[in-house]
PATI-627200 format. One record per residue (C-alpha): x, y, z; residue in one letter. Coordinates in nm, 4 decimals. Layout:
N
<atom east="X" north="Y" up="Z" resn="a"/>
...
//
This chain:
58
<atom east="0.0000" north="0.0000" up="0.0000" resn="m"/>
<atom east="0.1439" north="0.3407" up="-0.0864" resn="p"/>
<atom east="0.2013" north="0.5840" up="0.1995" resn="i"/>
<atom east="-0.0969" north="0.7923" up="0.0857" resn="q"/>
<atom east="-0.3200" north="0.4943" up="0.1659" resn="g"/>
<atom east="-0.2000" north="0.4862" up="0.5258" resn="y"/>
<atom east="-0.2326" north="0.8606" up="0.5612" resn="e"/>
<atom east="-0.5828" north="0.8612" up="0.4168" resn="g"/>
<atom east="-0.7015" north="0.5733" up="0.6330" resn="f"/>
<atom east="-0.5394" north="0.6838" up="0.9597" resn="c"/>
<atom east="-0.5646" north="1.0577" up="0.8942" resn="r"/>
<atom east="-0.2052" north="1.1092" up="1.0071" resn="v"/>
<atom east="0.1247" north="1.1910" up="0.8399" resn="r"/>
<atom east="0.3062" north="0.8619" up="0.7979" resn="a"/>
<atom east="0.6817" north="0.8102" up="0.7640" resn="q"/>
<atom east="0.8376" north="0.4686" up="0.7211" resn="f"/>
<atom east="1.1942" north="0.3703" up="0.8173" resn="n"/>
<atom east="1.2127" north="0.6638" up="1.0578" resn="a"/>
<atom east="1.4867" north="0.6596" up="1.3253" resn="p"/>
<atom east="1.2200" north="0.6732" up="1.5992" resn="s"/>
<atom east="0.8448" north="0.6559" up="1.6419" resn="h"/>
<atom east="0.5843" north="0.8623" up="1.8218" resn="l"/>
<atom east="0.2097" north="0.8392" up="1.8686" resn="a"/>
<atom east="0.0116" north="1.1286" up="2.0099" resn="i"/>
<atom east="-0.3321" north="1.0263" up="2.1316" resn="l"/>
<atom east="-0.6255" north="1.2420" up="2.2295" resn="n"/>
<atom east="-0.6954" north="1.1173" up="2.5827" resn="t"/>
<atom east="-1.0389" north="1.2811" up="2.5875" resn="q"/>
<atom east="-1.1376" north="1.0855" up="2.2762" resn="a"/>
<atom east="-1.0114" north="0.7636" up="2.4370" resn="l"/>
<atom east="-1.2563" north="0.8141" up="2.7240" resn="m"/>
<atom east="-1.5576" north="0.8349" up="2.4907" resn="e"/>
<atom east="-1.7681" north="0.5191" up="2.4683" resn="p"/>
<atom east="-1.7428" north="0.3300" up="2.1429" resn="l"/>
<atom east="-2.0388" north="0.3677" up="1.9099" resn="a"/>
<atom east="-2.0855" north="-0.0084" up="1.8995" resn="q"/>
<atom east="-2.0464" north="-0.0493" up="2.2775" resn="a"/>
<atom east="-2.2774" north="-0.3106" up="2.4241" resn="n"/>
<atom east="-2.3523" north="-0.3529" up="2.7935" resn="e"/>
<atom east="-2.3844" north="-0.7333" up="2.7664" resn="l"/>
<atom east="-2.0486" north="-0.7599" up="2.5908" resn="t"/>
<atom east="-1.8903" north="-0.5432" up="2.8607" resn="l"/>
<atom east="-2.0283" north="-0.7647" up="3.1375" resn="k"/>
<atom east="-1.9110" north="-1.0810" up="2.9592" resn="a"/>
<atom east="-1.5600" north="-0.9381" up="2.9137" resn="a"/>
<atom east="-1.5434" north="-0.8273" up="3.2771" resn="e"/>
<atom east="-1.6535" north="-1.1737" up="3.3935" resn="n"/>
<atom east="-1.3911" north="-1.3416" up="3.1752" resn="q"/>
<atom east="-1.1204" north="-1.1096" up="3.3093" resn="c"/>
<atom east="-1.2226" north="-1.1775" up="3.6693" resn="r"/>
<atom east="-1.2196" north="-1.5525" up="3.6056" resn="a"/>
<atom east="-0.8705" north="-1.5314" up="3.4555" resn="m"/>
<atom east="-0.7430" north="-1.3210" up="3.7454" resn="l"/>
<atom east="-0.8918" north="-1.5670" up="3.9944" resn="d"/>
<atom east="-0.7403" north="-1.8634" up="3.8098" resn="r"/>
<atom east="-0.3896" north="-1.7121" up="3.7941" resn="y"/>
<atom east="-0.3930" north="-1.5533" up="4.1406" resn="a"/>
<atom east="-0.3421" north="-1.8919" up="4.3045" resn="r"/>
//
């Protein structure tokens, strides 16, 4: 994919083979609920995480 494809999709300036990398994230946007968020899915994920923590906490 040409670099313009990445820039168009991600809406950022892309540079490959750079000597370093940096990502700047909008923390306010990260706190917004996802449009497809689902309360049942959240509860299922939380239950799975708790079960894993309980299993590995032994």
